[in-house]
N, C-alpha and C positions, 0 to 999 in steps of 0.2 A: 504493500500500500504506500503510495507516494505521499510525502508530507509537503505542505506549502508554507512558505514564509513570504508574507506580503509587506513590501516596504513602501511607505507613503512619505510625502514631504510636506512641510508646513512653513509658513511665514513668507518665504520667497523661493523662487526657482534657483537652480545652480547651488543648492545648499549642500550638495555632495552625496545625494542618494545613490548615484551610479557607483561611486567609489566605495560606499558602505556596502551596497549589494555585492559588488565584486569581492570585497574584503571578507564578508561573511561566507561567500562561496568558497574562497580559498581556504578559510579556516575549517570549514566542514569537509572539504575535499582532503585536507591534510590529516583528517581523522578517519579517512577511509570511506566516506560517504560519496556516492556518485551524485554529483550536484549539477543542475542546469539552471539557467537564468532566463527570464523573459522580461523584455522591456515593453511596457505599454505606453504608447504616445497618443494623447487625446486629439491631435490635429486631424483634420479631414483629409489631408494628403494621403494617398494610398501608401506611399513610401517617401523617404527623405530625398530621393534622387533629383527632384526638380527645385529644391530649395536653395537659395543663396546662402553660402556659409555664414554670412553675417546674421542670418535669421536663426540658424540652428546649429552652427558649428560644422565640423567635418561630417561628410557623408562616409560612413564606414561600409565597406563592401565585403560580403562573405564569400566563401568558396562557391556556393551555388548561385552567386550573382545577385543577391539581394542588396539593395541600396538602403542602408539602415541608419538608425540613430548612433551617434558616437559612443554611447554607453556600451554597445555591444563590443566595442574595442576594449573597454575596461574589462569586460567579462572574459574575453579571449586571453588578454594578457595576464590577468590575475589567476585564472583557473587553468590556463594552458589547454583549452578545449576549443573546438571549432563551432561557431554559431551557424545558424541557417536562417532562411526566410521565416521559419516558424517562430523564431525567438524574438521577433519584433512585431508586435500587434499594434496597429494604428486604428483610430476611429474610422478613417477612410476605408481601410481593409474590412473592418467589421460591417459598416453600412453597405459597402459594395456587395458583400456576401448575402446580407439580409435582403437587399433589393433584388439581387439575382434570384434568390429562392422565391421571392414573391412573384417575380415575372414567370418563373418556371411552374408556378401553381403549388408550391410546397405548403403554402399557408391558406389554401382555399377555404373560404367561409369565415376566415378570421380577419379581424382588424389588426393590422401589424403595428406594434407599439414598442416603445423603448423597453418596457417591462410587459411581457417576458421575452420578446423575440430578440431584441438587441442584447440584453443581459445574458440570455441563454447562449447566444453566439459567442460572446466574450468568454463565458465559462468553458464552452466547448473548445475554443482555441487554446486556452490555458491548459486544459487537461490533455489536449492533443500533444503538447510539448512534453508533458510527463510521459506519455505513451511512446512517442517517437524517440526521445532521448533515454528512455528506460532509466529514469532518475529516481534515486531514493528521496531526494529533496529538490523541489523546484522553488527558486526565489523569484518572486514577481515584483518588479519595480514599477509602480504607477507613476508615470511622468506628470509634470505640472505640480501645482500646489493645491492642497486641500482648500476648497472654497471656489476653485475655478469651475465655471459652468460646464466646460468641456469634459472634466474628469468625472462628473457625477455618475454617468452610466457604468463606468468601470468600478468606481467605489461601491456602487449598488451591487454589481455582479460579485465582487469579492465578499461583500456583506452576506449575500445569499450563500456563497460557498461555505462560510462559517457555519451556517445552519445545516448544510447538506453533508459536510465532512464530519468525521468522528471528532470527539472533544480535543484530542491531542494532535490532530492532523493539520491544523492551520494556526499560525501565529502571526500577529500583526506587530510590525515595528514601525514606529513613527520617528522620522528624522526632522528636526526643526531647529531654527536658529535661536540661540540665546545671545543677545547683544551685550557687548562689553563697552561701558561708557568710560573713556579715558579720563574725563574730567573728574569723575567721582570715584573711579576705580571699582564700579559696581557691575555685577552681572544681572541683566534685567530679563526676567522670565515671562513677563506679561504676554508678549507676542506668542510664545510657545503655548501658554495656557489657552489663549483664544483659538489657536490652531487645533489643539486637542478638543476643545469644546465644539468646534465645527465638525470635527471627525465624529464625535459622539452624537452630535445632532443627526448625522447621517445614519447612525446606528452601529458605528464601529468603535469599540473600546480597545485602544492599543495595549498590547501585552508588555512591550518593551519600548522605551524612549531613548533615542540617541540625541543628545544635545550638541549641536554644532556651534562652536565658539572659537574665539581667537585663543583663549587661554583655557586650561583645564577647569572644569566646574568643581567647586568644593562640596563638602558634605551638607552644609547648610542649604546651598542652592538645590541640591538633590532633594532634600527634605521638603523644600518649598514647592518644587515641581511635583513631587509625589502627592502633596496635600491637595493640589488643584487639578490633578489629572487622574487620580485614583490608580496610580501605578506605584508599587512599593519601591523605596529607594534602591534596593539591591537590583532592580531591573531598569535602572536609569544609568546610562553610560555617557561618557564624554568623548566627543570626537573633536579634538582641538587642532590648531594649526601645527603642521610639521613641515620639515624641509622638503619632503618628497611624499607624494600620495602613496607610494609603495610602503610607507611606514605605517599607514593606517591599520592594516591587519595586525601588526605587532602591538599597537597601543590598545586595540580592542581585545586582543588575546591577553594582554597584561591585566585587563580589568575583568577577565573571565566571562566575557560576553558569550562565546561559543558554548561554554558549559551551561550557562543559564538558559540559553536558547534550546539546547538539546534536552534539558530538564523539562521545559515547556512542551517539547515535542515527544516526550516520553521515549527518548532514544538514549542509547549508551554513550557515555563520554569516554574517549581514550586519549592518551598523550599525542599531540599533533607532531607531524614530521615537518618542521619548519627551518631546519638548519640551512638548507640551500637558499631559502628566501632571506634569512637573516644575513647571510654572507653577501647576497646581492645588494641588499639595502646598505650594508656597510661599505660596499665597493662604490655605490653611487655617492655616498656622503663623504668618502675619503679618497677621491681621485687625487693622484699625486702629480699630474701634469696638465696644465691648462691648455685647451685648444679653443681657438675662436672660430666659430662656424657661422657664416652668414647665410640666412635663409631668405631668399628673394622671392616675393610673391605679391599678389594683388589684394589679399585679405589679411595682411599681417596685423592690422589693428585689433583683430579678434584672434588671439593665439590658438583657440580651440579649432579654428579653421584647418589647422595642420597638426592636430593633436598626435596622430599616429606617427608622423615623421619626427616630431619632437621626442616622442617616447622611444622610437627606434634608435635615435642618436644616444639617448641615455643607456639603452640596453647594450649597445656596442661599446660605449665608453666604460661601462662597468666592467665588461669583460677585459678591456685593455688597461684598466686602472687609470683612466683619464678623467679630467674634470672639464666637461664641455661648457663653454661660455657662448650661449646662443645670441646672435646679433640679428634682430628682425629688421629686414630692409624692404620697404614698400617699393615695388618695381617702378611705379610712376615717378618716384623721387629721383631715380637714376636717369630719367629723361631730361632733367634740368642740366644746364651748362655746368661743366666741371664737377658734376656730382659723383661720377663713377670712381675717380681716384679718391675723393674724400670719403665715400661710403665703404669702399671695398679694400682700401689699403690696410695692410696689417692683419687681414683675415688668413687663417690657416687652411680654410676650405670653404667652398661655395656650393650651396644646393639651390638649384632653380626648381621651384615648387610647381605642383600641378595647378590647373585652372582652365578656364574657358574664356573665349572672347578676346576682343582687341585691346581692352584697357591694360596698360602696363607692359604690352608685348615688346615695345622698343627698348624699354628699360631692362627687361629680361635678356634681350639679345645683346645689349651692352655688357651685362654681367657675364654672359657666356664668352663673349669675345675677350673680355679682361682675363677670365680664368684660362682660356686657351693660350693667349699670347704671353701671359706672365707665369705660366707653369704652376698655377694654383690648383690644388686638387678640386675636382668638379664632379658632382653627382647630379644628373638630370632625371627627374621623375615625370613620366607621362608627357605633359606639355614641355617639360625640360628636355626631353629627347627631341620632340618635334622641332622646337626652336633651335636646338643645337644643330640640327640638320639644315635649317634655314640659314643660320649664321655661317656655317661652313660653306654652304652653296654660294652665299653672297661674297664672302671674304677670302675664301681659298679657291673655289672653282671660278670665281669672278662672274657669277650669274647675277648681275645687278637687278634688283627688283624681285628676286626669288622670295617666295613666301608660302604660307599655308593658305589654302583657299577658305579656311574658316575666317581669316581676317581680310584677305584680299581675293575675292572670287575671280578677279580679272588679271591676276599676276601672270607675267609672261613665262615664269618658271614655277609651276605648281609642285614644288618638291614634297609638300605634304598636302594630302587631299582626301576627300571622301571616296571610299570604294563603292562599287556599284550597289552592293546590298544595302549600304547605308543611304544611298540616294533614294531608295524606294521607301524609306521609313516615313510614315505620316504622323505617328505619335511619338512624343519625346520621352515619356515616362517608361523607364525600364527597357529601352531599345538600344542602348549603347552596347559595345563589346564589354561584357561584364563577367566577373567571377574568375575562378581559377582556370588558366589556360596553359597548355604545354609550351615550353620554350626549349628549343634545341640549341645547345651551346657548341661553339666551335673550339676544338682542342687548341691549346696553346695560348688562348686569350686570357685576359685578366678575369673576365666573368667565369670562364671554365675553371680556372685555378681557385677562385674564391668558393664556388659551389662544390668543386671536387667531383663533378659528374656531368654527363652530357645532356641529361634531360631534367628539367625542373618545372614546377608548376607555381606560377605567381598570379595574383589577382589583378584584374584589369578593370578600367573604367574610362573608356575613351571612344570616340567616334571617328577620328581622323587617323590616317596611317601615312607612313613614308611612301611616296609614290614609287612603285616598282620601276618605272621608266628611268629613274635617276640613280638607281642603286649602283650600276656599273661605273658611272661618272664619279660618284662619291668614293667608291673603293679605289679607283684609279688615282685619285688625289690624296689618298692616304687614310681615309676613314675605314676602320675595321668594323664589319658587321659581325658581331660576336655572338648574336643570338637571333634565331628566326622562329616563326610559328610553324605549325605543321604544314600550312599551305604557302610557306615561303615569305611571309610578311616580316619586315624588320622588327625585331623585338628589343635588341640591345646593340649599342654602338660603343666604340672606344677609339682612342687615338694612340698611335705609337709615339715613342719619344716624348711622352708627357708623364709627369709624376703620377697622375691618376685622373683620367678623363673618361668617365663611363656614364652612359645614360640608358634608361630603359623605358619602354612603353608601359610597363607594368607598374604596380604599386607595391613594392616589396615591404613597405612599412606595415602593411596590414597583417603580414604573417610573422613579424618580428615579436619575439617574446622575451621577457626579462632573463630567463635562463637559456634561451636559444635565440640570440640576436640574428638579424638578417645578415647574410654573408656580404651583400653589397655595402651595407652600412659599416660593417667591420673593416672591409677593405678601404673604404673612404676615410674612416677615422684613423686607421693606421697610417695612411699616406699623409693625412693632415698633421699628425703628430710626429711624422718622420720616423716611424718605427720600422 
């Protein structure tokens, strides 16, 4: 019988529910329980694929090609498991299924309503994850904030699950902000109290509360929270600011949260196997050589837009005992006069980040040219490969005006273009080249040496490809095609006689894990550090 842990959030969004859910999952897995996680997103979008990163952060892609919420990245990294399309439930996906069933006549004679039809669909989707993943425990993170109108059907659904499941088979954990006032040195619990009141008004009594705060909460604050929330002090925990999110499982373990949770679930507690995780956290905190890495992109004002890339850098750095200093560079800033030298000088490595559209492209091209000409280690991801081809075509092949047709449909040299199957696409949602795809690596190349094998699978998320008509010209001028797809499309490129210049159509950051960093990031960081 699968057990369910429901994680809700209060006071404001981005309170850290995803990190908490992932941390609890890691701690349960470390005790031998097969654990899976579901992220519920109340927005009407069917998936996150069509959203601007400024709206919702990074779009995380799974092996099966689902474009999902970035929290699934937390789950994969912390639990070291692969998520799928079933692990992200959106309001759009739920309503889409309900309406489809109504059109198919599945509800004949009935008035289709939020209760029971929508809530039944939500419960069915959650339970399906338990069945597909064969999990002992499923953690369900309800996105948004208690009190949001969009979240109500989902909260109602899990309230009903409490009635339908056995007494010890479902536990509610509420994560809410406790504000710290610097002026008076006080921890203020009133917003958390109101958040729990709203949750109880809906019909859900939390079993455990995790107070999110800048500093650890003291015993008096716990007692005050207990008094107004009907949760005993021993079931109130503190999630305070730490230097890295990867430390959160350790601070929750120190407070015995997993033991208390397992007690609520009527499951046996055993000593966790956390030595490797402790060593990883220590390596992140105690890197002995600083490397300055410039991340060039068009959404750098919201760091979550490139969350997996940032984390992949930390994974590789921990393995190499490095201390990465990430320098965020808005690509449009590089388009200003004399900005390139000012922004890029002194960097040990440059990453040109993925993205879409024309804004900031010329700035990215300048960054690529700077890295190529100044022998600065370079890693291009997705658009970073496409634009590396454009830069090479312009400045090495001498094809003036060379471009991607995404930006310039009338370019005289379309070195990056839409392939025929993409030209026939009429809907933008979920129609890109998505998910894990085979890459065949060429022996003797940097990519081959890093992966140590001739075939690898990396996740993709793009629509445009290197134009096959220009491949021979690129190679004759010195560009190495180090990886191709099964049907011969360019997947990876690199340059000879360069410290490290590698770019990939794929997104290797999505498969990077704390204890198994991405080979491309390891190679890049090694070169940046001069190792």
